[in-house]
SENU-684023 format. One record per residue: residue number from 1; residue in three letters; x, y, z of N, C-alpha, C in turn. Coordinates in pm, 1 decimal. Example, Ala and Ser with C-alpha at 12.3 -4.5 7.8 and 13.67 -1.06 7.14 Angstrom:
    i   aa       n.u       n.v       n.w      ca.u      ca.v      ca.w       c.u       c.v       c.w
    1  ALA    1319.0    -569.0     780.0    1230.0    -450.0     780.0    1320.0    -330.0     780.0
    2  SER    1285.0    -225.0     708.0    1367.0    -106.0     714.0    1290.0       3.0     787.0
//
This chain:
    i   aa       n.u       n.v       n.w      ca.u      ca.v      ca.w       c.u       c.v       c.w
    1  UNK     347.9    2062.2    -786.0     358.7    1922.8    -818.6     310.4    1894.2    -960.5
    2  UNK     206.1    1958.3   -1005.6     151.5    1929.0   -1137.1     254.2    1950.2   -1248.7
    3  UNK     343.7    2047.3   -1233.1     439.2    2079.6   -1338.1     543.3    1971.1   -1361.9
    4  UNK     566.3    1883.3   -1266.3     667.8    1780.0   -1287.3     611.1    1655.9   -1353.7
    5  UNK     479.2    1646.9   -1367.1     418.0    1526.7   -1421.0     391.1    1539.1   -1570.4
    6  UNK     495.8    1566.2   -1644.5     486.1    1572.8   -1788.9     601.1    1495.0   -1848.6
    7  UNK     585.4    1453.8   -1970.7     691.1    1379.8   -2038.9     735.4    1461.0   -2159.6
    8  UNK     863.5    1486.5   -2167.4     913.6    1563.7   -2280.6     908.1    1478.7   -2406.9
    9  UNK     904.3    1543.3   -2520.4     897.2    1471.1   -2647.2    1021.8    1385.6   -2669.2
   10  UNK    1134.5    1421.9   -2607.4    1256.6    1343.5   -2624.1    1249.7    1209.6   -2551.7
   11  UNK    1155.9    1194.1   -2458.5    1141.4    1068.6   -2385.2    1036.9     975.8   -2445.6
   12  UNK     977.2    1011.5   -2554.9     872.8     929.2   -2615.8     926.6     793.0   -2660.5
   13  UNK    1053.5     780.7   -2688.4    1109.5     653.4   -2733.4    1110.5     548.2   -2622.9
   14  UNK    1093.1     591.2   -2497.6    1093.2     498.3   -2384.6     968.1     411.1   -2387.4
   15  UNK     859.8     462.4   -2434.9     735.4     387.6   -2439.6     642.1     426.6   -2328.1
   16  UNK     520.1     379.1   -2335.6     420.3     411.2   -2234.5     352.1     543.2   -2265.5
   17  UNK     246.5     568.6   -2190.9     168.9     690.4   -2212.2     212.9     802.7   -2119.5
   18  UNK     296.2     773.1   -2019.9     341.1     875.7   -1927.0     236.6     913.9   -1824.7
   19  UNK     143.3     824.4   -1795.9      34.0     856.6   -1704.4      55.1     801.1   -1564.1
   20  UNK     155.9     721.4   -1542.7     175.2     654.9   -1413.6     180.9     749.1   -1294.7
   21  UNK     258.6     855.2   -1303.3     270.1     948.1   -1191.3     142.4    1029.0   -1172.3
   22  UNK      76.8    1064.7   -1281.6     -48.0    1139.6   -1271.5    -155.8    1054.7   -1204.3
   23  UNK    -165.8     928.9   -1244.0    -263.1     838.5   -1182.7    -229.6     818.1   -1035.5
   24  UNK    -102.4     794.8   -1006.3     -59.8     776.9    -867.1     -92.5     898.7    -782.6
   25  UNK     -65.3    1015.6    -835.3     -93.1    1139.6    -762.3    -241.9    1152.9    -731.6
   26  UNK    -326.2    1123.5    -827.1    -470.8    1135.3    -805.3    -520.4    1036.7    -700.6
   27  UNK    -472.6     914.1    -706.1    -514.7     813.9    -607.3    -470.6     854.3    -467.9
   28  UNK    -344.4     896.4    -455.6    -291.9     936.0    -324.5    -367.6    1056.8    -270.5
   29  UNK    -396.1    1155.9    -354.9    -471.0    1274.8    -310.0    -613.4    1239.3    -268.6
   30  UNK    -676.3    1143.8    -338.8    -812.6    1103.2    -303.3    -817.1    1039.1    -164.9
   31  UNK    -704.0     989.9    -119.6    -695.6     929.1      13.1    -634.7    1024.6     115.2
   32  UNK    -626.9    1152.9      80.3    -579.5    1254.5     173.6    -429.1    1265.0     184.7
   33  UNK    -356.9    1207.7      90.0    -210.7    1209.3      95.7    -149.4    1303.9      -4.7
   34  UNK     -19.4    1286.4     -24.3      53.5    1370.1    -118.7     163.5    1288.8    -185.5
   35  UNK     196.8    1326.9    -307.8     307.0    1266.8    -382.9     417.2    1371.3    -389.4
   36  UNK     536.8    1332.3    -349.1     648.7    1426.3    -339.4     759.6    1381.2    -433.8
   37  UNK     813.1    1475.9    -509.4     924.3    1448.4    -599.8    1049.6    1517.5    -547.2
   38  UNK    1161.1    1443.2    -549.3    1289.9    1498.1    -506.8    1396.4    1458.4    -607.0
   39  UNK    1500.7    1537.6    -616.5    1614.2    1501.9    -701.3    1694.7    1391.4    -635.3
   40  UNK    1735.3    1293.2    -714.7    1823.4    1187.0    -667.2    1966.6    1233.0    -690.0
   41  UNK    2052.0    1227.3    -587.7    2187.2    1282.2    -599.8    2267.8    1227.8    -718.3
   42  UNK    2249.5    1100.9    -752.2    2325.1    1041.6    -862.7    2257.2    1061.9    -998.0
   43  UNK    2148.2    1135.5    -999.7    2073.0    1161.3   -1121.8    1935.9    1096.7   -1114.7
   44  UNK    1841.2    1155.6   -1180.9    1705.3    1103.1   -1177.8    1623.5    1165.4   -1066.6
   45  UNK    1521.0    1092.4   -1024.3    1430.5    1146.4    -923.4    1387.3    1038.1    -825.6
   46  UNK    1342.5    1082.9    -711.2    1284.0     995.9    -609.5    1140.1    1042.9    -590.7
   47  UNK    1046.2     951.0    -601.5     905.6     982.8    -579.8     863.1     918.6    -448.6
   48  UNK     798.4     997.6    -363.0     751.6     947.1    -234.2     602.2     972.5    -222.2
   49  UNK     528.8     869.8    -184.9     386.2     883.9    -160.2     361.5     878.3     -10.8
   50  UNK     290.1     974.2      39.9     258.0     978.6     182.9     106.9     975.0     198.9
   51  UNK      61.2     886.0     287.6     -80.4     873.2     317.5    -100.5     894.0     466.2
   52  UNK    -213.1     956.3     504.5    -238.5     975.4     646.8    -269.3     841.3     713.5
   53  UNK    -232.6     829.2     837.7    -260.0     709.3     915.6    -400.4     721.0     973.3
   54  UNK    -484.1     623.9     942.8    -620.0     621.3     997.1    -618.8     539.0    1124.4
   55  UNK    -624.7     606.4    1237.1    -615.0     536.7    1365.6    -742.8     459.7    1400.0
   56  UNK    -852.3     486.7    1326.1    -977.3     414.6    1350.3    -988.4     287.1    1267.9
   57  UNK    -894.6     265.3    1176.6    -898.3     147.9    1089.1    -866.4      22.0    1169.3
   58  UNK    -945.8     -81.6    1147.1    -921.8    -208.7    1216.8    -898.1    -317.3    1112.5
   59  UNK    -791.4    -388.7    1126.4    -758.4    -497.8    1037.9    -812.4    -626.4    1096.7
   60  UNK    -890.0    -700.1    1018.7    -948.6    -825.1    1066.4    -875.2    -944.5    1011.6
//
């Protein structure tokens, strides 16, 4: 997963620091989850974040 979270120099014109996916990955991992990258059939990528379900959590 770490290898896909980089921005090539050719994408620098888009703007931003390119940290969004890295930050997202760290937050999701800190909560016991995972960030998954897949190819989108029409081009590009699909990012999926999965978090474990805490069955002891109570919503008030």
